[in-house]
PDB file of N, CA, C and O in Angstrom, chain B, residues numbered from 101:
ATOM      1  N   MET B 101       0.844  -1.164   0.000  1.00  0.00           N
ATOM      2  CA  MET B 101       0.000   0.000   0.000  1.00  0.00           C
ATOM      3  C   MET B 101       0.897   1.237   0.000  1.00  0.00           C
ATOM      4  O   MET B 101       1.842   1.318   0.786  1.00  0.00           O
ATOM      5  N   ALA B 102       0.611   2.190  -0.867  1.00  0.00           N
ATOM      6  CA  ALA B 102       1.381   3.427  -0.962  1.00  0.00           C
ATOM      7  C   ALA B 102       0.749   4.504  -0.085  1.00  0.00           C
ATOM      8  O   ALA B 102      -0.468   4.689  -0.092  1.00  0.00           O
ATOM      9  N   CYS B 103       1.596   5.220   0.678  1.00  0.00           N
ATOM     10  CA  CYS B 103       1.102   6.289   1.541  1.00  0.00           C
ATOM     11  C   CYS B 103       2.145   7.403   1.591  1.00  0.00           C
ATOM     12  O   CYS B 103       3.341   7.140   1.709  1.00  0.00           O
ATOM     13  N   SER B 104       1.676   8.654   1.501  1.00  0.00           N
ATOM     14  CA  SER B 104       2.590   9.793   1.564  1.00  0.00           C
ATOM     15  C   SER B 104       1.949  10.939   2.330  1.00  0.00           C
ATOM     16  O   SER B 104       0.731  10.996   2.499  1.00  0.00           O
ATOM     17  N   LEU B 105       2.799  11.849   2.789  1.00  0.00           N
ATOM     18  CA  LEU B 105       2.350  12.997   3.572  1.00  0.00           C
ATOM     19  C   LEU B 105       3.124  14.231   3.128  1.00  0.00           C
ATOM     20  O   LEU B 105       4.332  14.168   2.898  1.00  0.00           O
ATOM     21  N   ASP B 106       2.422  15.350   3.011  1.00  0.00           N
ATOM     22  CA  ASP B 106       3.068  16.625   2.707  1.00  0.00           C
ATOM     23  C   ASP B 106       2.350  17.707   3.494  1.00  0.00           C
ATOM     24  O   ASP B 106       1.123  17.706   3.587  1.00  0.00           O
ATOM     25  N   ILE B 107       3.115  18.629   4.059  1.00  0.00           N
ATOM     26  CA  ILE B 107       2.503  19.769   4.724  1.00  0.00           C
ATOM     27  C   ILE B 107       3.019  21.048   4.084  1.00  0.00           C
ATOM     28  O   ILE B 107       4.137  21.089   3.572  1.00  0.00           O
ATOM     29  N   GLU B 108       2.208  22.077   4.115  1.00  0.00           N
ATOM     30  CA  GLU B 108       2.590  23.395   3.623  1.00  0.00           C
ATOM     31  C   GLU B 108       2.702  24.309   4.835  1.00  0.00           C
ATOM     32  O   GLU B 108       1.829  24.333   5.703  1.00  0.00           O
ATOM     33  N   VAL B 109       3.801  25.063   4.873  1.00  0.00           N
ATOM     34  CA  VAL B 109       4.116  25.878   6.038  1.00  0.00           C
ATOM     35  C   VAL B 109       4.400  27.302   5.596  1.00  0.00           C
ATOM     36  O   VAL B 109       4.962  27.534   4.526  1.00  0.00           O
ATOM     37  N   SER B 110       4.007  28.244   6.426  1.00  0.00           N
ATOM     38  CA  SER B 110       4.337  29.646   6.204  1.00  0.00           C
ATOM     39  C   SER B 110       5.147  30.129   7.395  1.00  0.00           C
ATOM     40  O   SER B 110       4.894  29.714   8.526  1.00  0.00           O
ATOM     41  N   SER B 111       6.115  31.001   7.154  1.00  0.00           N
ATOM     42  CA  SER B 111       6.916  31.532   8.259  1.00  0.00           C
ATOM     43  C   SER B 111       6.800  33.052   8.287  1.00  0.00           C
ATOM     44  O   SER B 111       6.497  33.689   7.278  1.00  0.00           O
ATOM     45  N   PHE B 112       7.045  33.608   9.447  1.00  0.00           N
ATOM     46  CA  PHE B 112       6.953  35.055   9.625  1.00  0.00           C
ATOM     47  C   PHE B 112       7.839  35.477  10.793  1.00  0.00           C
ATOM     48  O   PHE B 112       8.226  34.659  11.627  1.00  0.00           O
ATOM     49  N   MET B 113       8.147  36.755  10.835  1.00  0.00           N
ATOM     50  CA  MET B 113       8.956  37.329  11.914  1.00  0.00           C
ATOM     51  C   MET B 113       8.047  38.138  12.837  1.00  0.00           C
ATOM     52  O   MET B 113       7.170  38.875  12.385  1.00  0.00           O
ATOM     53  N   GLU B 114       8.277  37.983  14.136  1.00  0.00           N
ATOM     54  CA  GLU B 114       7.558  38.774  15.124  1.00  0.00           C
ATOM     55  C   GLU B 114       8.503  39.061  16.278  1.00  0.00           C
ATOM     56  O   GLU B 114       9.024  38.136  16.900  1.00  0.00           O
ATOM     57  N   TYR B 115       8.726  40.335  16.566  1.00  0.00           N
ATOM     58  CA  TYR B 115       9.640  40.738  17.635  1.00  0.00           C
ATOM     59  C   TYR B 115      11.009  40.069  17.500  1.00  0.00           C
ATOM     60  O   TYR B 115      11.544  39.524  18.465  1.00  0.00           O
ATOM     61  N   ASP B 116      11.560  40.120  16.300  1.00  0.00           N
ATOM     62  CA  ASP B 116      12.876  39.549  15.987  1.00  0.00           C
ATOM     63  C   ASP B 116      12.967  38.040  16.195  1.00  0.00           C
ATOM     64  O   ASP B 116      14.071  37.503  16.283  1.00  0.00           O
ATOM     65  N   GLU B 117      11.852  37.355  16.274  1.00  0.00           N
ATOM     66  CA  GLU B 117      11.810  35.891  16.379  1.00  0.00           C
ATOM     67  C   GLU B 117      11.143  35.357  15.120  1.00  0.00           C
ATOM     68  O   GLU B 117      10.162  35.926  14.640  1.00  0.00           O
ATOM     69  N   LYS B 118      11.679  34.256  14.585  1.00  0.00           N
ATOM     70  CA  LYS B 118      11.068  33.640  13.406  1.00  0.00           C
ATOM     71  C   LYS B 118      10.134  32.518  13.854  1.00  0.00           C
ATOM     72  O   LYS B 118      10.509  31.676  14.670  1.00  0.00           O
ATOM     73  N   TYR B 119       8.919  32.516  13.315  1.00  0.00           N
ATOM     74  CA  TYR B 119       7.918  31.501  13.616  1.00  0.00           C
ATOM     75  C   TYR B 119       7.462  30.848  12.323  1.00  0.00           C
ATOM     76  O   TYR B 119       7.553  31.437  11.246  1.00  0.00           O
ATOM     77  N   ALA B 120       6.970  29.625  12.447  1.00  0.00           N
ATOM     78  CA  ALA B 120       6.415  28.919  11.295  1.00  0.00           C
ATOM     79  C   ALA B 120       5.144  28.207  11.736  1.00  0.00           C
ATOM     80  O   ALA B 120       5.036  27.750  12.874  1.00  0.00           O
ATOM     81  N   CYS B 121       4.196  28.120  10.831  1.00  0.00           N
ATOM     82  CA  CYS B 121       2.960  27.400  11.151  1.00  0.00           C
ATOM     83  C   CYS B 121       2.450  26.682   9.902  1.00  0.00           C
ATOM     84  O   CYS B 121       2.581  27.168   8.778  1.00  0.00           O
ATOM     85  N   MET B 122       1.871  25.519  10.138  1.00  0.00           N
ATOM     86  CA  MET B 122       1.298  24.734   9.058  1.00  0.00           C
ATOM     87  C   MET B 122      -0.069  25.312   8.708  1.00  0.00           C
ATOM     88  O   MET B 122      -0.838  25.667   9.601  1.00  0.00           O
ATOM     89  N   TYR B 123      -0.375  25.409   7.422  1.00  0.00           N
ATOM     90  CA  TYR B 123      -1.698  25.875   7.027  1.00  0.00           C
ATOM     91  C   TYR B 123      -2.450  24.852   6.176  1.00  0.00           C
ATOM     92  O   TYR B 123      -3.623  25.053   5.863  1.00  0.00           O
ATOM     93  N   LEU B 124      -1.786  23.761   5.800  1.00  0.00           N
ATOM     94  CA  LEU B 124      -2.447  22.751   4.966  1.00  0.00           C
ATOM     95  C   LEU B 124      -1.618  21.474   4.997  1.00  0.00           C
ATOM     96  O   LEU B 124      -0.389  21.525   5.031  1.00  0.00           O
ATOM     97  N   PHE B 125      -2.299  20.323   4.985  1.00  0.00           N
ATOM     98  CA  PHE B 125      -1.587  19.059   4.834  1.00  0.00           C
ATOM     99  C   PHE B 125      -2.377  18.167   3.892  1.00  0.00           C
ATOM    100  O   PHE B 125      -3.584  18.328   3.713  1.00  0.00           O
ATOM    101  N   GLY B 126      -1.669  17.229   3.300  1.00  0.00           N
ATOM    102  CA  GLY B 126      -2.299  16.233   2.445  1.00  0.00           C
ATOM    103  C   GLY B 126      -1.697  14.866   2.739  1.00  0.00           C
ATOM    104  O   GLY B 126      -0.479  14.713   2.823  1.00  0.00           O
ATOM    105  N   ILE B 127      -2.567  13.885   2.891  1.00  0.00           N
ATOM    106  CA  ILE B 127      -2.132  12.506   3.089  1.00  0.00           C
ATOM    107  C   ILE B 127      -2.679  11.704   1.908  1.00  0.00           C
ATOM    108  O   ILE B 127      -3.886  11.678   1.664  1.00  0.00           O
ATOM    109  N   GLY B 128      -1.782  11.058   1.189  1.00  0.00           N
ATOM    110  CA  GLY B 128      -2.187  10.231   0.067  1.00  0.00           C
ATOM    111  C   GLY B 128      -2.135   8.763   0.452  1.00  0.00           C
ATOM    112  O   GLY B 128      -1.116   8.282   0.948  1.00  0.00           O
ATOM    113  N   VAL B 129      -3.234   8.049   0.223  1.00  0.00           N
ATOM    114  CA  VAL B 129      -3.304   6.622   0.536  1.00  0.00           C
ATOM    115  C   VAL B 129      -3.928   5.899  -0.649  1.00  0.00           C
ATOM    116  O   VAL B 129      -5.101   6.100  -0.963  1.00  0.00           O
ATOM    117  N   ASN B 130      -3.139   5.060  -1.301  1.00  0.00           N
ATOM    118  CA  ASN B 130      -3.625   4.263  -2.440  1.00  0.00           C
ATOM    119  C   ASN B 130      -4.365   5.088  -3.488  1.00  0.00           C
ATOM    120  O   ASN B 130      -5.438   4.695  -3.947  1.00  0.00           O
ATOM    121  N   GLY B 131      -3.797   6.223  -3.864  1.00  0.00           N
ATOM    122  CA  GLY B 131      -4.378   7.035  -4.921  1.00  0.00           C
ATOM    123  C   GLY B 131      -5.458   8.007  -4.463  1.00  0.00           C
ATOM    124  O   GLY B 131      -5.970   8.780  -5.273  1.00  0.00           O
ATOM    125  N   ARG B 132      -5.809   7.984  -3.200  1.00  0.00           N
ATOM    126  CA  ARG B 132      -6.794   8.939  -2.658  1.00  0.00           C
ATOM    127  C   ARG B 132      -6.059   9.950  -1.795  1.00  0.00           C
ATOM    128  O   ARG B 132      -5.068   9.619  -1.144  1.00  0.00           O
ATOM    129  N   VAL B 133      -6.551  11.190  -1.793  1.00  0.00           N
ATOM    130  CA  VAL B 133      -5.903  12.246  -1.024  1.00  0.00           C
ATOM    131  C   VAL B 133      -6.874  12.795   0.019  1.00  0.00           C
ATOM    132  O   VAL B 133      -8.027  13.110  -0.276  1.00  0.00           O
ATOM    133  N   ILE B 134      -6.372  12.897   1.238  1.00  0.00           N
ATOM    134  CA  ILE B 134      -7.132  13.489   2.336  1.00  0.00           C
ATOM    135  C   ILE B 134      -6.444  14.806   2.674  1.00  0.00           C
ATOM    136  O   ILE B 134      -5.238  14.836   2.921  1.00  0.00           O
ATOM    137  N   ILE B 135      -7.210  15.894   2.684  1.00  0.00           N
ATOM    138  CA  ILE B 135      -6.652  17.217   2.935  1.00  0.00           C
ATOM    139  C   ILE B 135      -7.226  17.759   4.234  1.00  0.00           C
ATOM    140  O   ILE B 135      -8.409  17.583   4.527  1.00  0.00           O
ATOM    141  N   GLY B 136      -6.375  18.419   5.007  1.00  0.00           N
ATOM    142  CA  GLY B 136      -6.824  19.032   6.246  1.00  0.00           C
ATOM    143  C   GLY B 136      -6.022  20.273   6.552  1.00  0.00           C
ATOM    144  O   GLY B 136      -5.110  20.635   5.809  1.00  0.00           O
ATOM    145  N   ARG B 137      -6.369  20.934   7.668  1.00  0.00           N
ATOM    146  CA  ARG B 137      -5.740  22.211   7.987  1.00  0.00           C
ATOM    147  C   ARG B 137      -5.075  22.272   9.357  1.00  0.00           C
ATOM    148  O   ARG B 137      -4.280  23.179   9.599  1.00  0.00           O
ATOM    149  N   THR B 138      -5.369  21.345  10.259  1.00  0.00           N
ATOM    150  CA  THR B 138      -4.805  21.434  11.609  1.00  0.00           C
ATOM    151  C   THR B 138      -4.085  20.138  11.972  1.00  0.00           C
ATOM    152  O   THR B 138      -4.344  19.078  11.401  1.00  0.00           O
ATOM    153  N   TYR B 139      -3.169  20.253  12.944  1.00  0.00           N
ATOM    154  CA  TYR B 139      -2.477  19.063  13.427  1.00  0.00           C
ATOM    155  C   TYR B 139      -3.460  18.105  14.090  1.00  0.00           C
ATOM    156  O   TYR B 139      -3.294  16.888  14.009  1.00  0.00           O
ATOM    157  N   LYS B 140      -4.477  18.646  14.741  1.00  0.00           N
ATOM    158  CA  LYS B 140      -5.494  17.799  15.374  1.00  0.00           C
ATOM    159  C   LYS B 140      -6.203  16.939  14.323  1.00  0.00           C
ATOM    160  O   LYS B 140      -6.442  15.753  14.550  1.00  0.00           O
ATOM    161  N   GLU B 141      -6.534  17.532  13.183  1.00  0.00           N
ATOM    162  CA  GLU B 141      -7.153  16.762  12.093  1.00  0.00           C
ATOM    163  C   GLU B 141      -6.198  15.691  11.573  1.00  0.00           C
ATOM    164  O   GLU B 141      -6.612  14.563  11.307  1.00  0.00           O
ATOM    165  N   MET B 142      -4.920  16.042  11.429  1.00  0.00           N
ATOM    166  CA  MET B 142      -3.944  15.091  10.900  1.00  0.00           C
ATOM    167  C   MET B 142      -3.805  13.885  11.833  1.00  0.00           C
ATOM    168  O   MET B 142      -3.781  12.743  11.374  1.00  0.00           O
ATOM    169  N   ILE B 143      -3.715  14.136  13.124  1.00  0.00           N
ATOM    170  CA  ILE B 143      -3.607  13.036  14.091  1.00  0.00           C
ATOM    171  C   ILE B 143      -4.854  12.171  14.057  1.00  0.00           C
ATOM    172  O   ILE B 143      -4.766  10.947  14.144  1.00  0.00           O
ATOM    173  N   SER B 144      -6.014  12.801  13.931  1.00  0.00           N
ATOM    174  CA  SER B 144      -7.273  12.053  13.853  1.00  0.00           C
ATOM    175  C   SER B 144      -7.301  11.151  12.618  1.00  0.00           C
ATOM    176  O   SER B 144      -7.747  10.006  12.697  1.00  0.00           O
ATOM    177  N   ILE B 145      -6.835  11.654  11.496  1.00  0.00           N
ATOM    178  CA  ILE B 145      -6.798  10.862  10.262  1.00  0.00           C
ATOM    179  C   ILE B 145      -5.808   9.710  10.400  1.00  0.00           C
ATOM    180  O   ILE B 145      -6.106   8.586   9.994  1.00  0.00           O
ATOM    181  N   LEU B 146      -4.641   9.978  10.965  1.00  0.00           N
ATOM    182  CA  LEU B 146      -3.650   8.912  11.155  1.00  0.00           C
ATOM    183  C   LEU B 146      -4.174   7.848  12.117  1.00  0.00           C
ATOM    184  O   LEU B 146      -3.956   6.655  11.903  1.00  0.00           O
ATOM    185  N   ASP B 147      -4.862   8.275  13.174  1.00  0.00           N
ATOM    186  CA  ASP B 147      -5.490   7.307  14.088  1.00  0.00           C
ATOM    187  C   ASP B 147      -6.531   6.470  13.352  1.00  0.00           C
ATOM    188  O   ASP B 147      -6.635   5.264  13.572  1.00  0.00           O
ATOM    189  N   GLY B 148      -7.305   7.120  12.475  1.00  0.00           N
ATOM    190  CA  GLY B 148      -8.307   6.402  11.679  1.00  0.00           C
ATOM    191  C   GLY B 148      -7.681   5.378  10.754  1.00  0.00           C
ATOM    192  O   GLY B 148      -8.219   4.285  10.579  1.00  0.00           O
ATOM    193  N   LEU B 149      -6.531   5.727  10.152  1.00  0.00           N
ATOM    194  CA  LEU B 149      -5.825   4.772   9.287  1.00  0.00           C
ATOM    195  C   LEU B 149      -5.335   3.572  10.090  1.00  0.00           C
ATOM    196  O   LEU B 149      -5.393   2.434   9.624  1.00  0.00           O
ATOM    197  N   CYS B 150      -4.852   3.839  11.301  1.00  0.00           N
ATOM    198  CA  CYS B 150      -4.406   2.742  12.174  1.00  0.00           C
ATOM    199  C   CYS B 150      -5.559   1.787  12.460  1.00  0.00           C
ATOM    200  O   CYS B 150      -5.392   0.568  12.437  1.00  0.00           O
ATOM    201  N   GLU B 151      -6.712   2.352  12.725  1.00  0.00           N
ATOM    202  CA  GLU B 151      -7.888   1.526  13.019  1.00  0.00           C
ATOM    203  C   GLU B 151      -8.384   0.797  11.775  1.00  0.00           C
ATOM    204  O   GLU B 151      -8.672  -0.399  11.826  1.00  0.00           O
ATOM    205  N   LEU B 152      -8.482   1.518  10.659  1.00  0.00           N
ATOM    206  CA  LEU B 152      -8.987   0.932   9.414  1.00  0.00           C
ATOM    207  C   LEU B 152      -8.135  -0.245   8.941  1.00  0.00           C
ATOM    208  O   LEU B 152      -8.661  -1.284   8.543  1.00  0.00           O
ATOM    209  N   TYR B 153      -6.812  -0.069   8.990  1.00  0.00           N
ATOM    210  CA  TYR B 153      -5.912  -1.104   8.495  1.00  0.00           C
ATOM    211  C   TYR B 153      -5.406  -2.031   9.605  1.00  0.00           C
ATOM    212  O   TYR B 153      -4.523  -2.857   9.375  1.00  0.00           O
ATOM    213  N   GLU B 154      -5.966  -1.892  10.801  1.00  0.00           N
ATOM    214  CA  GLU B 154      -5.620  -2.733  11.951  1.00  0.00           C
ATOM    215  C   GLU B 154      -4.103  -2.763  12.180  1.00  0.00           C
ATOM    216  O   GLU B 154      -3.505  -3.830  12.317  1.00  0.00           O
ATOM    217  N   LEU B 155      -3.498  -1.577  12.217  1.00  0.00           N
ATOM    218  CA  LEU B 155      -2.057  -1.467  12.393  1.00  0.00           C
ATOM    219  C   LEU B 155      -1.688  -1.714  13.850  1.00  0.00           C
ATOM    220  O   LEU B 155      -2.447  -1.388  14.763  1.00  0.00           O
ATOM    221  N   ASN B 156      -0.510  -2.294  14.050  1.00  0.00           N
ATOM    222  CA  ASN B 156      -0.015  -2.565  15.397  1.00  0.00           C
ATOM    223  C   ASN B 156       1.508  -2.694  15.325  1.00  0.00           C
ATOM    224  O   ASN B 156       2.114  -2.318  14.322  1.00  0.00           O
ATOM    225  N   GLN B 157       2.121  -3.218  16.374  1.00  0.00           N
ATOM    226  CA  GLN B 157       3.583  -3.355  16.410  1.00  0.00           C
ATOM    227  C   GLN B 157       4.106  -4.247  15.281  1.00  0.00           C
ATOM    228  O   GLN B 157       5.231  -4.062  14.819  1.00  0.00           O
ATOM    229  N   ASN B 158       3.309  -5.200  14.842  1.00  0.00           N
ATOM    230  CA  ASN B 158       3.741  -6.147  13.813  1.00  0.00           C
ATOM    231  C   ASN B 158       3.232  -5.800  12.420  1.00  0.00           C
ATOM    232  O   ASN B 158       3.750  -6.315  11.429  1.00  0.00           O
ATOM    233  N   LYS B 159       2.243  -4.952  12.330  1.00  0.00           N
ATOM    234  CA  LYS B 159       1.671  -4.554  11.046  1.00  0.00           C
ATOM    235  C   LYS B 159       1.727  -3.038  10.965  1.00  0.00           C
ATOM    236  O   LYS B 159       0.966  -2.339  11.635  1.00  0.00           O
ATOM    237  N   ARG B 160       2.632  -2.541  10.142  1.00  0.00           N
ATOM    238  CA  ARG B 160       2.892  -1.101  10.084  1.00  0.00           C
ATOM    239  C   ARG B 160       2.639  -0.541   8.694  1.00  0.00           C
ATOM    240  O   ARG B 160       2.681  -1.256   7.693  1.00  0.00           O
ATOM    241  N   LEU B 161       2.380   0.744   8.662  1.00  0.00           N
ATOM    242  CA  LEU B 161       2.196   1.473   7.410  1.00  0.00           C
ATOM    243  C   LEU B 161       3.364   2.442   7.268  1.00  0.00           C
ATOM    244  O   LEU B 161       3.574   3.293   8.132  1.00  0.00           O
ATOM    245  N   ILE B 162       4.112   2.319   6.197  1.00  0.00           N
ATOM    246  CA  ILE B 162       5.226   3.230   5.939  1.00  0.00           C
ATOM    247  C   ILE B 162       4.674   4.442   5.210  1.00  0.00           C
ATOM    248  O   ILE B 162       4.013   4.310   4.179  1.00  0.00           O
ATOM    249  N   ILE B 163       4.949   5.623   5.750  1.00  0.00           N
ATOM    250  CA  ILE B 163       4.471   6.873   5.153  1.00  0.00           C
ATOM    251  C   ILE B 163       5.682   7.646   4.636  1.00  0.00           C
ATOM    252  O   ILE B 163       6.566   8.014   5.409  1.00  0.00           O
ATOM    253  N   TYR B 164       5.716   7.887   3.342  1.00  0.00           N
ATOM    254  CA  TYR B 164       6.784   8.669   2.732  1.00  0.00           C
ATOM    255  C   TYR B 164       6.430  10.145   2.892  1.00  0.00           C
ATOM    256  O   TYR B 164       5.318  10.562   2.569  1.00  0.00           O
ATOM    257  N   ILE B 165       7.388  10.936   3.396  1.00  0.00           N
ATOM    258  CA  ILE B 165       7.136  12.345   3.672  1.00  0.00           C
ATOM    259  C   ILE B 165       7.903  13.196   2.673  1.00  0.00           C
ATOM    260  O   ILE B 165       9.122  13.084   2.550  1.00  0.00           O
ATOM    261  N   HIS B 166       7.171  14.052   1.958  1.00  0.00           N
ATOM    262  CA  HIS B 166       7.760  14.929   0.958  1.00  0.00           C
ATOM    263  C   HIS B 166       8.630  15.966   1.647  1.00  0.00           C
ATOM    264  O   HIS B 166       8.177  16.633   2.577  1.00  0.00           O
ATOM    265  N   ASN B 167       9.874  16.111   1.205  1.00  0.00           N
ATOM    266  CA  ASN B 167      10.834  17.071   1.776  1.00  0.00           C
ATOM    267  C   ASN B 167      10.976  16.929   3.278  1.00  0.00           C
ATOM    268  O   ASN B 167      10.879  17.917   4.006  1.00  0.00           O
ATOM    269  N   LEU B 168      11.202  15.725   3.747  1.00  0.00           N
ATOM    270  CA  LEU B 168      11.284  15.441   5.183  1.00  0.00           C
ATOM    271  C   LEU B 168      12.248  16.363   5.916  1.00  0.00           C
ATOM    272  O   LEU B 168      11.965  16.778   7.039  1.00  0.00           O
ATOM    273  N   SER B 169      13.372  16.689   5.309  1.00  0.00           N
ATOM    274  CA  SER B 169      14.358  17.525   5.992  1.00  0.00           C
ATOM    275  C   SER B 169      13.837  18.921   6.308  1.00  0.00           C
ATOM    276  O   SER B 169      14.365  19.592   7.195  1.00  0.00           O
ATOM    277  N   TYR B 170      12.800  19.368   5.586  1.00  0.00           N
ATOM    278  CA  TYR B 170      12.220  20.691   5.843  1.00  0.00           C
ATOM    279  C   TYR B 170      10.980  20.603   6.725  1.00  0.00           C
ATOM    280  O   TYR B 170      10.557  21.618   7.278  1.00  0.00           O
ATOM    281  N   GLU B 171      10.388  19.428   6.872  1.00  0.00           N
ATOM    282  CA  GLU B 171       9.156  19.289   7.634  1.00  0.00           C
ATOM    283  C   GLU B 171       9.480  19.142   9.093  1.00  0.00           C
ATOM    284  O   GLU B 171       8.574  19.011   9.916  1.00  0.00           O
TER     285      GLU B 171
END
């Protein structure tokens, strides 16, 4: 099963400090894409995938992350 994750992030300066925040994510699973906007939604979707595919210590789903070094 193919699975991938990508998030889009925006950064800004405030009081000489640099901040970044996610504004969109996409999870691709077997040719279908799930889009969301918050980390809470992303965790909920990942929990749902664990339940749907009955994932556990012995049965895992590998998720390829686009530009992992920047995420």
